[in-house]
Steps between C-alpha positions, in 0.01 A plus 500: 500500500465875488281473189267258680477735797425797275233306310342390829499859621334612176233230540429618853484860382252411228292292737505765771213718376273197457562396860415846640193484726193666354341806657245410769237709322563326167421150625153373406224506759370155595148412382391421855597843632347668196159333536498548878557871446225522237256305720565720801465815289164388359363398840601835646286675236183343639571629850623845396215556251236417761673712766439815292126435510488413870694810599287717271185364666644593840582854387151544353346380824704748702394787274134413561559515876651849475855399595796714393603365163846356438560764233453768770754336731252287695587157633150384591543202271729350763188439714313330214524120497420485129810708427709263711354208304611673183842559652529132594401399148756735353757365746440147374533620142816695573646200683442282194638776281795537735576129470464517121784754479731245663437250217441708185626827349324822604442583133280187484324514837400867492324510160293198602341731754267601217298192584404672826339769285269235354412374848429849631292592193284190523451543875430873460218421259357262760550688828548867403237520223764582238397350167726278292399563140611340173820707481583397854459134411726548196749666734492196729576273205786722379636517853523121518651489149763762582589329828550172315735668250698653786539159666622342175757772422604597853864480618591147604851558631591362841421729791764641736541251785757676716393788722846655506510501120161674496625768739797556273255550212303750710811718512501534122522875417211486253268335752607747769411780256156342443435473876608861550269621222202305638547613860565860398203521262256331740609728785446806279157379383389407853603836646412748226279341232268267693351766734393709199416250226457165677119536517458582131767295320515123551861483376632683809421237764552213257850625419583500871370143531679381188835667563529371855349170386781441250751525785278276714519226235879516493521477881244215501705313243813539713315395817352199322850404389619518862219269616555259213876493561442425869263211423710355219850519646419443865693808606322788670566822310274680750793503741638784287364855475398486134168310526380715790582813307295362211205429733499857630522643147226270370255575782562874471449504124184287522351735763567804281367324193180391676434847641499668159311213339223542757479869416478427128225238553307736727495784246482328162305212353667159499457493120748790486736404783552138394625547141710810570659331800573185303663676204712736708598245764589229247702738284707621795555147635618371161731803475645440845539127437667557164747741660576281803500148352565589134249231402468610138871485420491119460170484308462452126349784299182305420443431870550866586260600222245240614527618861445862400207411271340292774532790741346741246210258444440488875506881520244515218288240677508690828403817315205331328398337824465826689488806272171405331333339800214752510402443135201270470606289201410137439557247225156582360616858438793367298269278300280803435794690352551219247147530362409728205438861599127505414447182699670656801278808477192278482619295796555796728201696374270354765745570780576870445343762720239736352622845604600835360763562770839386364631444853226245567552290187583142587770362275585138446861404447569477126167646392622853448290808583172331412181655637142561395348845501178544696 
């Protein structure tokens, strides 16, 4: 009898580990939630990308009327209906983006924001007279390719569904250290660096937007979880203090983020602001999400490598899309480079300018320093 009891106890001991409940973060994410999150993230890109152009048009209009510019501390844009239209468009995009964080990992939703760079670039070429050349079109293609790779290899573990569990994760010492570093560094930059170098270096204001923005995403994700938990379970978590605290934090961070983004857009060209903001903001959000949710701990190495490669492709695409925007290069120029050298010289011979002043020589892309002496 004792032997049977001992054998039964051993069987229970051996079966115990297999019956242990899995970690909530290790459970697979449902396909429905995953595709809802991706769809919301993509739709938000259309609104956010167009909002950059609308707000830029408003700021340009104010500068023509002699209003105090946003970079100089002016708030005349608050009386401009076009700026409010841009704000409403951005609000719709951020709302869709906010909802996407409740269904999909932040390391998936945030990199997809590169699609808004395509929207803003195409609309800038149409409404702001900023040309989209061959390299920009290649950048658009690479941006879509990189975003697709990110979607395929993104984390697909189940999201946190309990607000109390998320607050326990927010008390993780490593995440508290990250928050402390971001708040401390942004306060230092805003007080000491921005007044001196904010008008000459685009990284200053963009860092303030991106640093605070990474914390905004985390608070939006927690607030979205509170709303989703209320709708799904029937209970009202807004009877507690936590959701209201998240609302105050989110609104405050968004206001700070928007203030410095307006200053950056007012001083620098959108072709500079957009890619720098995307790279810095996405990097910090992925860092914060990896620290808080530990999304990469349950991923296979090939998925991590694919996610990183997709992100690097998107960064390259954003760089191509904006850094060479002022270069007038077409597909015909590329075809010209593939011809024999003498044929290229003959082709461009009729187009060169007859002058002896080297500063007035007109050069064609790929033709070299070809000119005819008078």
